[in-house]
N, C-alpha and C positions, 0 to 999 in steps of 0.2 A: 862942643855942643852942650846945650843945657839938658837937664834931666826932663823937663817938660816936653821938649822936642822929641826926645827918645821915647817918652811915654806916649806921646801922640802917634808916633810912627808905629810903635808896638800895638797900640789900640787899633789903629787902622788895619794892620796886618791881621789881627785877630778877627775884626769884623769881616774882612775879605774871606778868611778861612771859614768862618761860621756860615757865610752866605754860600760858599762853595759846598760845604758839607750838606747844607739844606737842599740845594739844587740837585746834587748828585744822589741824594738819598730817596728821591721821589721814584716810586716804582714806574716802570715803563707803561704798564696798563692804566695807570692814573694820569698819563700824559707827560711823563718825565722827559724822555729823550725822543719820543715818537712823534713824527709829523703826521698831521691829519691827512687822510687820503684825498687825492685830487678828485673833484667831481668829474663824472664822465662827460665828455663833450656832448652838447645837445645836437640831436639829429634834426636837420631842417625839416619842417612839416611838409613843405611843398618843394620837393626836389625837382619835379618836372617844370614848374614855373620858373625856377631859377635857371634851369638849363636853357629855356627859350629866351630868357632875357639876355643871357650871355651870348647865345647864338645870334640874336638880333643885333646886339652891339658889335659883334665881330663882323657880321655881314655888312653893317653900315660902315665900319672902318675900311673894309676891303673895297666897298663901292666908292668911298671917298678917295682912296688911293688910286683906284682905276680911273675915276673921273679926272683927277689931277694929271695922271699920266697921259690920258687922251687929250686933255687941253694943252699939255706941253707939246705933244706931237703936232697938233693942229697949229699951234702958234709958231713952231719952227718951219712948217710948210708954207705959211703965208708970207714969210719974209723973202 
């Protein structure tokens, strides 16, 4: 290999080492290795309204299944 290729490889290694030294020398309290805290989950303002919406959807689903079941029973009786 040529000397320029070896020089380029050595220079690249030195750049990587310099970056590593810089990154790892940052103190934690300045944001070095520490992740920011996750924001607390937002509490829904209208918990009661959400409950009634879910209840209404569930009741509608149950009513739909019951209606389908009754229609199936009636259809088999007519034959």
